[in-house]
C-alpha positions in Angstrom: -3.2 -41.9 -27.9 -1.0 -45.1 -27.4 1.0 -44.8 -24.0 4.4 -43.4 -24.4 2.1 -40.4 -25.6 0.4 -40.4 -22.5 3.5 -40.7 -21.1 4.3 -37.0 -22.8 1.5 -35.5 -21.8 0.5 -36.2 -18.7 1.2 -33.3 -15.4 0.5 -33.3 -12.0 -2.9 -31.8 -11.4 -4.3 -30.6 -7.2 -6.9 -28.3 -8.4 -10.1 -31.2 -9.0 -13.2 -29.2 -11.3 -17.3 -30.3 -10.5 -17.3 -33.0 -12.6 -18.5 -36.5 -11.5 -16.6 -39.3 -13.9 -18.8 -40.5 -16.8 -19.8 -44.2 -16.2 -17.5 -45.3 -18.9 -14.6 -44.1 -17.5 -15.4 -45.4 -14.0 -16.1 -49.3 -15.6 -12.4 -49.1 -17.6 -10.8 -48.1 -14.4 -12.8 -50.7 -12.6 -11.5 -53.6 -15.5 -7.7 -51.9 -15.0 -7.3 -52.2 -11.1 -9.6 -54.9 -10.9 -7.5 -57.7 -13.4 -4.3 -55.7 -11.7 -5.2 -56.9 -8.5 -5.1 -60.4 -10.0 -1.7 -59.7 -11.5 0.1 -57.9 -8.5 -1.7 -60.1 -6.1 -2.9 -56.0 -4.2 -6.0 -54.6 -2.9 -5.9 -51.1 -5.0 -9.3 -49.8 -4.4 -11.7 -47.0 -6.3 -13.3 -43.9 -4.0 -15.7 -42.3 -5.8 -17.5 -38.7 -4.9 -15.6 -38.8 -0.8 -13.5 -36.0 -0.1 -13.0 -36.5 3.7 -9.7 -37.8 3.1 -8.8 -34.3 1.9 -10.5 -32.1 3.7 -8.1 -31.8 6.4 -6.2 -28.3 6.3 -3.3 -29.8 8.8 -3.4 -33.1 6.1 -3.4 -31.3 2.7 -1.3 -28.2 3.8 -4.2 -27.1 0.9 -1.8 -28.0 -1.7 -5.5 -29.9 -3.2 -8.3 -28.6 -4.9 -12.0 -30.6 -5.1 -10.8 -33.6 -4.5 -13.7 -36.4 -4.4 -12.0 -39.3 -6.5 -8.9 -41.0 -5.8 -7.4 -45.6 -5.7 -6.4 -46.0 -2.6 -3.8 -48.2 -2.7 -3.2 -51.0 -0.6 -0.7 -53.8 -0.6 0.7 -56.4 1.6 3.7 -55.1 3.3 5.9 -55.1 1.9 9.3 -53.1 -0.9 8.0 -55.9 -3.8 4.5 -55.4 -3.0 5.8 -51.0 -3.2 7.0 -51.7 -6.1 4.3 -53.7 -8.0 1.9 -50.5 -5.8 4.2 -48.0 -8.7 4.3 -49.9 -11.2 0.3 -50.8 -11.9 -0.1 -47.7 -10.1 1.5 -45.8 -13.3 -0.7 -47.9 -15.6 -3.9 -46.9 -14.2 -2.5 -42.7 -14.0 -1.5 -43.2 -17.8 -5.0 -44.9 -18.7 -6.3 -42.3 -17.1 -4.7 -39.9 -19.2 -5.8 -41.7 -22.3 -9.5 -41.1 -20.9 -9.2 -37.3 -20.1 -8.9 -37.2 -16.6 -6.2 -35.7 -14.8 -4.3 -37.2 -11.5 -1.6 -37.1 -8.6 0.1 -39.5 -7.2 0.3 -38.1 -3.2 1.9 -39.8 -0.4 0.9 -37.7 3.1 -0.7 -34.9 2.0 -4.3 -36.7 3.2 -5.9 -38.0 5.9 -5.6 -42.0 5.8 -8.2 -41.9 9.3 -11.3 -40.7 6.3 -10.6 -42.5 4.0 -13.7 -45.8 3.4 -11.5 -47.9 1.8 -10.9 -51.6 3.8 -7.2 -52.4 4.7 -6.4 -56.2 5.8 -4.6 -56.5 8.9 -1.3 -58.5 6.9 -1.6 -54.6 4.4 -0.7 -51.6 4.7 -2.3 -48.7 2.6 0.8 -46.8 1.0 -0.5 -44.0 -1.1 -3.4 -43.0 -2.9 -3.6 -41.4 -6.7 -6.3 -38.6 -7.1 -8.0 -38.6 -10.3 -10.7 -36.5 -11.8 -11.7 -33.7 -14.4 -9.3 -30.7 -14.4 -9.7 -27.5 -15.8 -7.7 -25.7 -19.4 -4.8 -24.9 -18.2 -2.9 -25.0 -14.1 -3.6 -22.7 -11.6 -1.2 -20.4 -10.3 -0.7 -22.5 -7.5 0.0 -25.3 -9.0 2.6 -23.6 -11.5 4.0 -22.9 -8.2 4.0 -26.2 -6.7 4.7 -27.4 -10.7 8.3 -25.1 -10.3 9.1 -26.2 -6.5 9.2 -29.8 -7.8 11.6 -29.2 -11.0 14.1 -27.4 -9.6 16.1 -30.0 -9.2 15.5 -32.2 -12.2 17.5 -34.8 -13.3 19.7 -34.6 -16.2 19.4 -37.6 -18.4 22.6 -38.3 -18.2 22.8 -38.9 -14.3 20.5 -41.2 -14.4 22.1 -43.3 -16.1 25.4 -45.4 -16.3 27.0 -47.6 -20.1 29.1 -49.4 -20.8 30.0 -50.1 -24.5 27.6 -48.2 -27.1 23.4 -47.7 -25.9 21.1 -49.3 -28.5 18.3 -47.5 -29.1 15.7 -48.7 -27.3 17.5 -48.0 -24.1 18.1 -44.7 -24.6 14.7 -44.3 -25.5 13.2 -45.4 -22.1 15.2 -43.4 -20.6 14.1 -40.0 -22.4 10.8 -42.2 -20.6 12.3 -42.2 -17.3 13.1 -39.2 -17.3 9.4 -38.0 -17.2 8.6 -39.9 -14.6 6.7 -39.5 -10.9 8.9 -39.2 -8.2 8.4 -37.9 -4.6 9.9 -34.4 -4.0 11.2 -35.6 -7.9 13.8 -37.0 -6.2 14.0 -39.8 -9.2 16.5 -41.8 -7.3 16.5 -44.4 -9.5 19.5 -45.4 -11.3 20.1 -47.5 -14.7 23.0 -49.1 -15.9 23.3 -50.8 -19.5 26.3 -53.4 -20.0 26.6 -55.5 -23.2 22.7 -55.8 -24.3 22.4 -56.3 -20.3 19.7 -53.4 -18.0 19.7 -53.1 -14.1 18.0 -50.7 -11.7 18.9 -50.0 -8.7 18.6 -47.7 -5.7 20.5 -46.9 -2.5 17.2 -47.1 0.2 14.6 -50.2 -1.9 12.5 -49.1 1.7 11.9 -46.2 1.1 12.1 -45.7 -2.9 10.7 -48.6 -4.3 7.4 -47.4 -5.6 9.4 -44.5 -7.3 11.8 -47.6 -8.7 8.4 -49.2 -9.8 7.1 -46.2 -11.7 10.3 -46.1 -13.3 10.2 -50.2 -14.3 7.0 -48.9 -16.2 8.1 -45.5 -17.9 11.5 -47.3 -19.4 9.4 -50.6 -20.6 6.5 -48.1 -22.3 9.7 -46.4 -23.7 11.6 -49.1 -24.7 9.1 -50.7 -26.5 8.1 -54.0 -24.6 10.5 -56.2 -22.7 9.8 -57.8 -18.8 11.1 -56.4 -15.4 12.4 -58.4 -12.8 10.7 -58.1 -9.3 13.5 -56.0 -6.8 16.4 -53.9 -6.3 19.1 -54.3 -8.4 16.8 -56.3 -11.0 17.5 -57.1 -14.7 15.4 -56.5 -17.6 15.0 -58.5 -21.0 14.6 -56.9 -23.7 11.5 -58.7 -25.7 
């Protein structure tokens, strides 16, 4: 499947089956992580066969089952780094979907102290992306959590403002943004179109930068190509 199809079929999974990740899948994810780390000056790390960060019920609130594999999202301490964490992390999420792997962004529901990743003095450990093989369908707990998370999903019209008539690529980009994951499903990024110019903003960049990075990638995929500037009030250039 292509990345646009991956956006359509991907869902957050919180229950994973006890099955080792295939060697070719690990190799592909490792290669992508290495590539993205170089491109974005990040320090994302693949953690395999380690459940310690999710064994503390006071941290995970019992929301996750069977998590043994995850990507530690690490980089310099800055809002721009957080944007890149969102953008490149979501690339890994969609690539995992293409490889038949379930995923879930995890912000606070895990124990950082029990994660075996390496964090430098000038870096911050932002979050993880849990991944692994999942059973067909969803557990009752997953269905309940999904229903709670999506009870306030925004309509498409709430997510953008227009001056003039928007081209089809903009609307296709927005449809992909509507399907982007965000913390508590808040979907804080708002897009603005005016005479072929597209910008995106969030109210609190330091708080919502990861969500913005994810939304930027979804828009880019839905619009079938283009390039974003980094930062709040960032501009999109259509290829």
